C-alpha positions as CSV (number, residue, x, y, z in Angstrom):
1,X,97.8,71.1,84.1
2,X,96.3,68.7,86.6
3,X,94.8,71.6,88.6
4,X,93.2,73.1,85.5
5,X,91.8,69.8,84.5
6,X,90.4,69.3,88.0
7,X,88.9,72.8,87.9
8,X,87.2,72.0,84.6
9,X,85.9,68.7,85.9
10,X,84.6,70.5,89.0
11,X,82.7,73.0,86.9
12,X,81.1,70.1,84.9
13,X,80.3,68.1,88.0
14,X,78.8,71.2,89.7
15,X,76.5,71.7,86.7
16,X,75.4,68.1,86.8
17,X,74.6,68.3,90.5
18,X,72.6,71.5,90.0
19,X,70.4,69.6,87.5
20,X,70.1,66.6,89.9
21,X,69.0,68.9,92.7
22,X,66.3,70.5,90.6
23,X,65.0,67.2,89.3
24,X,64.8,65.7,92.8
25,X,62.7,68.4,94.2
26,X,60.6,68.6,91.0
27,X,60.0,64.8,91.3
28,X,59.0,65.1,95.0
29,X,56.6,67.9,94.3
30,X,55.1,66.0,91.4
31,X,54.6,63.0,93.6
32,X,52.8,65.0,96.2
33,X,50.5,66.5,93.5
34,X,49.8,63.0,92.2
35,X,49.0,61.8,95.7
36,X,46.5,64.7,96.2
37,X,44.8,63.8,92.9
38,X,44.5,60.2,94.1
39,X,42.7,61.4,97.3
40,X,45.6,61.1,99.7
41,X,46.4,63.7,102.3
42,X,47.9,66.9,101.0
43,X,51.7,67.1,101.4
44,X,53.8,70.0,102.5
45,X,54.1,72.8,100.1
46,X,57.6,73.4,98.7
47,X,59.3,76.3,100.5
48,X,61.8,77.2,97.7
49,X,61.8,76.8,94.0
50,X,63.7,74.0,92.3
51,X,66.5,76.3,91.2
52,X,67.4,77.2,94.8
53,X,67.7,73.5,95.7
54,X,69.9,72.9,92.6
55,X,72.0,75.9,93.6
56,X,72.3,74.7,97.2
57,X,73.6,71.3,96.0
58,X,76.0,72.9,93.5
59,X,77.4,75.3,96.1
60,X,78.2,72.4,98.5
61,X,79.9,70.6,95.6
62,X,81.9,73.4,94.2
63,X,82.8,75.7,97.0
64,X,85.0,73.5,99.2
65,X,86.8,71.9,96.3
66,X,87.3,75.3,94.6
67,X,88.8,76.6,97.9
68,X,91.3,73.8,98.0
69,X,92.3,74.3,94.4
70,X,92.7,78.1,94.8
71,X,94.8,77.7,98.0
72,X,97.0,75.2,96.2
73,X,97.4,77.5,93.2
74,X,98.3,80.4,95.5
75,X,100.6,78.7,98.1
76,X,101.4,75.3,96.7
77,X,104.4,76.2,94.5
78,X,105.9,78.3,97.3
79,X,105.6,75.4,99.8
80,X,107.0,72.9,97.3
81,X,110.0,75.2,96.6
82,X,110.6,75.7,100.3
83,X,110.6,71.9,100.9
84,X,113.0,71.3,98.1
85,X,115.4,74.1,99.1
86,X,115.4,72.9,102.7
87,X,116.7,69.5,101.6
88,X,119.5,70.9,99.4
89,X,122.8,69.0,99.8
90,X,125.9,70.5,101.4
91,X,127.5,71.3,98.0
92,X,124.6,73.7,97.3
93,X,124.6,75.2,100.8
94,X,128.2,76.1,100.3
95,X,127.4,78.4,97.3
96,X,126.9,82.1,97.8
97,X,123.5,83.6,98.2
98,X,123.2,84.8,94.6
99,X,124.6,81.6,93.2
100,X,122.3,79.5,95.3
101,X,119.3,81.5,94.2
102,X,120.2,80.9,90.6
103,X,120.7,77.2,91.3
104,X,117.3,76.8,92.8
105,X,115.7,78.8,90.0
106,X,117.3,76.5,87.4
107,X,116.2,73.4,89.2
108,X,112.7,74.7,89.4
109,X,112.7,75.5,85.7
110,X,114.0,72.1,84.7
111,X,111.4,70.4,86.9
112,X,108.6,72.2,85.1
113,X,110.0,71.7,81.6
114,X,111.4,75.1,81.0
115,X,114.9,76.1,79.9
116,X,117.5,76.8,82.6
117,X,120.0,79.7,82.6
118,X,123.3,79.4,80.9
119,X,125.2,79.2,84.1
120,X,128.1,76.7,84.1
121,X,128.1,74.5,87.1
122,X,130.8,72.2,88.5
123,X,130.2,68.5,88.0
124,X,129.1,67.9,91.6
125,X,126.8,70.9,91.5
126,X,125.4,69.8,88.1
127,X,124.5,66.4,89.6
128,X,122.9,68.1,92.6
129,X,120.9,70.3,90.1
130,X,119.6,67.3,88.3
131,X,118.7,65.6,91.6
132,X,116.9,68.6,92.9
133,X,114.9,69.0,89.6
134,X,113.9,65.4,89.8
135,X,112.9,65.8,93.4
136,X,110.9,68.9,92.7
137,X,109.1,67.2,89.8
138,X,108.1,64.1,91.8
139,X,107.1,66.3,94.8
140,X,104.9,68.5,92.5
141,X,103.2,65.5,91.0
142,X,102.5,64.0,94.5
143,X,101.1,67.3,95.8
144,X,99.0,67.8,92.7
145,X,97.5,64.3,93.0
146,X,96.9,64.8,96.7
147,X,95.1,68.1,96.1
148,X,93.0,66.7,93.4
149,X,92.1,63.7,95.6
150,X,91.1,66.0,98.4
151,X,89.0,68.2,96.1
152,X,87.2,65.1,94.7
153,X,86.5,63.8,98.2
154,X,85.1,67.2,99.3
155,X,83.0,67.4,96.2
156,X,81.5,64.0,96.7
157,X,81.0,64.5,100.4
158,X,79.3,67.9,99.7
159,X,77.0,66.3,97.1
160,X,75.7,63.6,99.4
161,X,75.3,66.0,102.3
162,X,73.3,68.6,100.3
163,X,71.5,66.1,98.0
164,X,70.1,64.3,101.1
165,X,68.6,67.5,102.4
166,X,66.6,68.3,99.2
167,X,62.9,68.0,100.1
168,X,59.9,70.4,99.7
169,X,60.0,71.7,103.3
170,X,63.8,72.5,103.2
171,X,64.5,76.2,103.2
172,X,67.0,76.2,100.3
173,X,66.4,79.8,99.3
174,X,67.6,81.0,102.8
175,X,70.7,78.8,102.6
176,X,71.6,80.0,99.2
177,X,71.2,83.7,100.3
178,X,73.4,83.0,103.2
179,X,76.1,81.7,100.8
180,X,75.6,84.8,98.7
181,X,75.9,87.1,101.7
182,X,79.1,85.3,102.8
183,X,80.6,85.8,99.3
184,X,79.7,89.5,99.2
185,X,81.2,90.0,102.7
186,X,84.3,88.2,101.7
187,X,84.7,90.4,98.6
188,X,84.2,93.5,100.7
189,X,86.8,92.3,103.2
190,X,89.2,91.5,100.4
191,X,88.8,95.0,99.0
192,X,89.4,96.6,102.4
193,X,92.4,94.4,103.1
194,X,93.8,95.2,99.7
195,X,93.6,98.9,100.4
196,X,95.2,98.4,103.8
197,X,97.9,96.3,102.3
198,X,98.7,99.0,99.7
199,X,98.8,101.7,102.3
200,X,100.9,99.5,104.7
201,X,103.5,98.6,102.0
202,X,103.8,102.3,100.9
203,X,104.1,103.4,104.5
204,X,106.7,100.8,105.4
205,X,109.0,101.4,102.5
206,X,108.5,105.1,102.8
207,X,109.6,105.0,106.4
208,X,112.8,103.2,105.3
209,X,113.4,106.0,102.7
210,X,112.8,108.8,105.2
211,X,115.3,107.3,107.6
212,X,118.0,108.2,105.0
213,X,116.5,111.3,103.5
214,X,114.8,113.9,105.9
215,X,111.1,114.4,105.0
216,X,111.5,118.2,104.9
217,X,114.4,118.0,102.5
218,X,112.3,115.6,100.3
219,X,109.2,117.7,100.4
220,X,110.8,121.1,100.0
221,X,114.0,120.3,98.1
222,X,114.4,121.9,94.7
223,X,116.8,119.4,93.1
224,X,115.8,115.9,91.9
225,X,118.6,113.7,90.6
226,X,118.7,110.3,92.5
227,X,121.7,109.3,90.3
228,X,124.0,111.8,92.1
229,X,124.1,110.1,95.5
230,X,125.6,106.7,95.1
231,X,127.2,106.1,98.6
232,X,125.5,105.6,101.8
233,X,127.1,108.7,103.4
234,X,125.7,110.9,100.6
235,X,122.0,110.1,100.7
236,X,121.0,112.6,103.3
237,X,123.3,115.4,102.2
238,X,123.4,115.4,98.4
239,X,120.1,117.3,97.9
240,X,119.3,115.0,95.0
241,X,115.9,113.9,96.4
242,X,114.0,117.2,96.4
243,X,110.5,116.5,95.1
244,X,109.4,120.1,94.4
245,X,110.3,119.9,90.6
246,X,108.3,116.7,90.3
247,X,105.2,118.1,92.0
248,X,105.6,121.4,90.1
249,X,105.5,119.5,86.8
250,X,102.6,117.3,87.9
251,X,100.4,120.2,88.9
252,X,101.4,122.2,85.8
253,X,100.3,119.5,83.5
254,X,97.2,118.9,85.6
255,X,96.3,122.6,85.4
256,X,96.7,122.6,81.6
257,X,94.6,119.4,81.3
258,X,91.8,120.9,83.4
259,X,91.8,124.1,81.4
260,X,91.1,121.9,78.3
261,X,88.8,119.3,79.8
262,X,86.7,121.4,82.2
263,X,85.1,123.9,79.7
264,X,84.8,121.5,76.8
265,X,83.4,118.7,78.9
266,X,81.0,120.9,80.9
267,X,79.7,122.7,77.8
268,X,79.2,119.4,75.9
269,X,77.3,118.1,78.9
270,X,75.1,121.2,79.0
271,X,74.4,120.8,75.3
272,X,73.6,117.1,75.5
273,X,71.4,117.5,78.6
274,X,69.5,120.7,77.7
275,X,69.7,121.4,74.0
276,X,70.3,118.2,72.0
277,X,67.3,116.3,70.6
278,X,67.0,112.6,71.3
279,X,68.4,111.5,68.0
280,X,71.4,113.8,68.2
281,X,72.0,112.8,71.8
282,X,71.8,109.1,70.9
283,X,74.6,109.7,68.3
284,X,76.8,112.4,69.9
285,X,77.1,110.9,73.5
286,X,78.4,107.5,72.4
287,X,80.8,109.1,70.0
288,X,82.1,111.3,72.8
289,X,82.4,108.5,75.2
290,X,84.5,106.5,72.7
291,X,87.4,108.7,73.9
292,X,87.1,107.1,77.3
293,X,87.8,103.7,75.9
294,X,91.0,104.7,74.1
295,X,94.1,103.4,75.9
296,X,96.4,106.0,77.4
297,X,99.3,104.7,75.4
298,X,97.4,105.6,72.2
299,X,97.0,109.2,73.5
300,X,100.7,109.1,74.2
301,X,101.5,108.2,70.6
302,X,99.1,110.8,69.4
303,X,100.8,113.4,71.5
304,X,104.4,112.4,70.5
305,X,103.8,112.0,66.8
306,X,101.1,114.5,66.0
307,X,100.5,117.2,68.7
308,X,104.1,117.6,69.7
309,X,105.5,118.4,66.1
310,X,102.4,120.6,65.4
311,X,103.0,122.7,68.5
312,X,106.7,122.9,67.9
313,X,106.2,124.1,64.4
314,X,103.6,126.6,65.5
315,X,105.6,128.2,68.3
316,X,108.9,128.2,66.5
317,X,107.2,129.8,63.6
318,X,106.0,132.6,65.8
319,X,109.6,133.0,67.0
320,X,108.9,131.8,70.6
321,X,112.1,130.7,72.3
322,X,112.9,129.3,75.7
323,X,115.3,131.1,78.1
324,X,117.9,129.0,79.9
325,X,121.4,129.5,81.2
326,X,124.0,130.3,82.1
327,X,125.9,130.8,78.9
328,X,127.1,134.4,78.6
329,X,127.6,137.5,80.7
330,X,123.8,137.8,81.1
331,X,123.6,134.2,82.2
332,X,120.9,133.5,79.6
333,X,120.7,131.8,76.3
334,X,117.8,131.1,73.9
335,X,116.7,127.7,72.6
336,X,113.9,126.6,70.3
337,X,110.9,124.8,71.5
338,X,111.1,121.0,71.4
339,X,108.5,118.3,70.7
340,X,108.2,117.4,74.4
341,X,106.7,120.1,76.5
342,X,104.2,120.4,79.3
343,X,101.6,122.0,77.0
344,X,101.5,118.9,74.7
345,X,101.0,116.5,77.6
346,X,98.4,118.7,79.3
347,X,96.4,119.3,76.1
348,X,96.3,115.6,75.2
349,X,95.5,114.7,78.8
350,X,92.7,117.2,78.7
351,X,91.3,115.5,75.6
352,X,91.4,112.2,77.4
353,X,89.5,113.7,80.4
354,X,86.7,115.3,78.3
355,X,84.4,112.3,78.3
356,X,85.1,111.8,82.0
357,X,83.9,115.3,82.9
358,X,81.2,115.3,80.3
359,X,79.6,112.0,81.3
360,X,79.6,112.8,85.0
361,X,78.3,116.4,84.5
362,X,75.6,115.1,82.1
363,X,74.3,112.7,84.7
364,X,74.4,115.4,87.4
365,X,72.5,117.9,85.2
366,X,69.9,115.4,84.2
367,X,69.4,114.6,87.9
368,X,68.1,118.2,88.5
369,X,64.3,117.9,88.8
370,X,62.3,118.9,85.7
371,X,59.9,120.9,88.0
372,X,62.6,123.5,88.5
373,X,63.0,124.0,84.8
374,X,59.3,124.2,84.3
375,X,58.9,126.7,87.1
376,X,61.6,128.9,85.7
377,X,60.2,128.8,82.2
378,X,56.7,129.5,83.5
379,X,58.1,132.7,85.2
380,X,59.2,133.9,81.8
381,X,62.9,133.0,81.9
382,X,64.5,131.9,78.6
383,X,66.1,128.5,78.3
384,X,69.6,130.0,78.7
385,X,68.6,132.0,81.7
386,X,67.1,128.8,83.2
387,X,70.3,127.0,82.7
388,X,72.4,129.8,84.2
389,X,70.2,130.7,87.1
390,X,68.5,127.5,88.0
391,X,70.0,124.3,86.6
392,X,73.7,125.1,87.1
393,X,73.4,126.3,90.7
394,X,71.4,123.2,91.6
395,X,74.0,120.9,89.8
396,X,77.1,122.9,90.9
397,X,78.1,120.7,93.9
398,X,78.0,117.6,91.8
399,X,79.9,119.2,88.9
400,X,82.6,120.4,91.3
401,X,82.9,116.9,92.6
402,X,83.3,115.6,89.1
403,X,86.0,118.1,88.3
404,X,87.9,117.2,91.5
405,X,87.7,113.6,90.5
406,X,89.1,114.5,87.1
407,X,91.9,116.3,88.8
408,X,92.7,113.2,90.7
409,X,92.9,111.2,87.5
410,X,95.1,113.8,85.8
411,X,97.5,113.7,88.7
412,X,97.9,110.0,88.4
413,X,98.4,109.8,84.7
414,X,101.7,108.3,83.5
415,X,102.0,107.2,79.9
416,X,101.0,110.5,78.2
417,X,103.5,112.4,80.3
418,X,106.3,109.9,79.6
419,X,105.8,110.2,75.8
420,X,104.9,113.9,75.6
421,X,106.5,115.9,78.4
422,X,110.0,114.4,78.8
423,X,111.9,113.2,81.8
424,X,113.7,116.4,83.0
425,X,112.8,117.5,86.5
426,X,112.4,121.3,86.4
427,X,110.8,123.8,88.7
428,X,109.1,125.9,86.1
429,X,105.7,127.3,85.2
430,X,106.6,127.6,81.5
431,X,104.2,125.3,79.6
432,X,106.6,125.2,76.6
433,X,109.4,123.6,78.7
434,X,110.0,119.9,79.3
435,X,109.0,118.7,82.7
436,X,108.3,115.4,84.4
437,X,105.8,114.2,87.0
438,X,105.7,112.0,90.1
439,X,104.2,109.0,88.4
440,X,106.8,109.1,85.6
441,X,109.7,109.1,88.0
442,X,108.1,106.2,89.9
443,X,108.1,104.2,86.7
444,X,111.6,105.3,85.9
445,X,113.0,104.3,89.3
446,X,111.3,100.9,89.4
447,X,112.1,99.9,85.8
448,X,114.4,96.9,85.4
449,X,116.0,94.7,88.0
450,X,116.0,96.7,91.2
451,X,116.9,95.9,94.8
452,X,114.9,97.8,97.5
453,X,117.9,98.6,99.6
454,X,118.9,102.1,98.6
455,X,117.2,105.5,98.9
456,X,117.3,105.8,95.1
457,X,114.8,102.9,94.7
458,X,113.0,103.6,97.9
459,X,112.3,107.1,96.9
460,X,109.6,105.8,94.5
461,X,107.7,104.7,97.6
462,X,108.1,108.1,99.2
463,X,106.8,109.7,96.0
464,X,103.9,107.2,95.9
465,X,102.9,107.8,99.4
466,X,103.0,111.6,99.0
467,X,100.9,111.3,95.8
468,X,98.5,108.9,97.5
469,X,97.9,111.4,100.3
470,X,97.4,114.3,97.8
471,X,94.9,112.3,95.7
472,X,93.1,111.2,98.9
473,X,92.8,114.8,100.0
474,X,91.4,115.8,96.6
475,X,88.8,113.0,96.8
476,X,87.9,113.9,100.4
477,X,87.4,117.5,99.3
478,X,85.2,116.4,96.4
479,X,83.0,114.3,98.7
480,X,82.8,117.0,101.3
481,X,81.9,119.6,98.7
482,X,79.1,117.4,97.4
483,X,77.8,116.6,100.9
484,X,77.9,120.2,102.0
485,X,76.2,121.9,99.1
486,X,74.1,119.1,97.8
487,X,70.4,120.0,97.4
488,X,67.7,117.4,97.6
489,X,64.3,117.7,96.0
490,X,61.1,115.8,96.4
């Protein structure tokens, strides 16, 4: 609470210093103008506007203090917890690792006014728990007060430093732009480091997984059931970590989704860009793009409650049955179609991707120069011939890139597949069968309390790394396609 109050006070103080910086420069310039009117020598012209001077003062007030508060928010609780745990008495050190972790969590919860677990402690351990909670509470207050005091000192020091430099000849605009450049560089570096961290974490945990399961068996195995292998000597020989069924289901659903999204999205983009009038376009395009703002869980509910039963009734009414086995001498048996199937998930996912394909394709088609259309029409071509022979060939590289980006999004979808396609890992091309995908299995493996010490859990990272590489390849292909076949016009 002290940190949030300090942050609010910092924002208010920064706003006040911004106004003070503006007023000081305005007063100085006004004094120079008054001196010129009185016949005195002309003063120096102000290099920067008053707003830049106010922003310069505000930056020196806010930035150092905000950095201290953010560092404390990010690392302060961990440091406090480490200090308290390092000073734990011998009765706590004698506990087991799991019991000691629960003890420290309870002490930390009590120190911050939250309820502890229902663990029953011995009297001496309970006394140590109360003592550690009191110590953590007092240490937290001391650290918070110290951080706030440091932030206040930095703010006041920054104010006097920057406020004293406010004068007409000071190049405040250049200083503010340097701050802006530094912030932009920091954001870019943070984005790059985040990407590197994601890849590094995936690669590290995947390496641990591939130490137990051979990569070839993982990539080309046809059986996926991580529940089978439960002992350390079974992980590499059970054959339960074959990822082929998962990728088969992923690409089957992706193919169905693109069969739905590509023609509808592309044709709607052609209509909006070439045929629709301005009033119609102003109404239809926002309505189409409303689909892009619908959460995927809503699409999942729609698939499970509406599309699934509709498809099941339709196909069962036609007498369509799934073939499985073995059951009899022929090794086959027939079963009715269920609500969950690849066709349901793919169709609903395709509906979700329609605005994505349509919006990108519409922008690409509109980017084709109007002079090409005018030249084609002047040569006697009809509007449809112009679209087929001139506009679409010119926009084709961009449209292909948009479709590949849609494929990448379809490959990474999770919620719709979870609710509409099922959880059974099958190597099948039957769209009426239940399948699962890579992302669904990642969620399933990492749901609940998990310890990352067995191939069962670490397999999620192997799946994630493989899926990351596949989507990266798709995006690279999209970019290369656009760069290779892109046509530029004057």
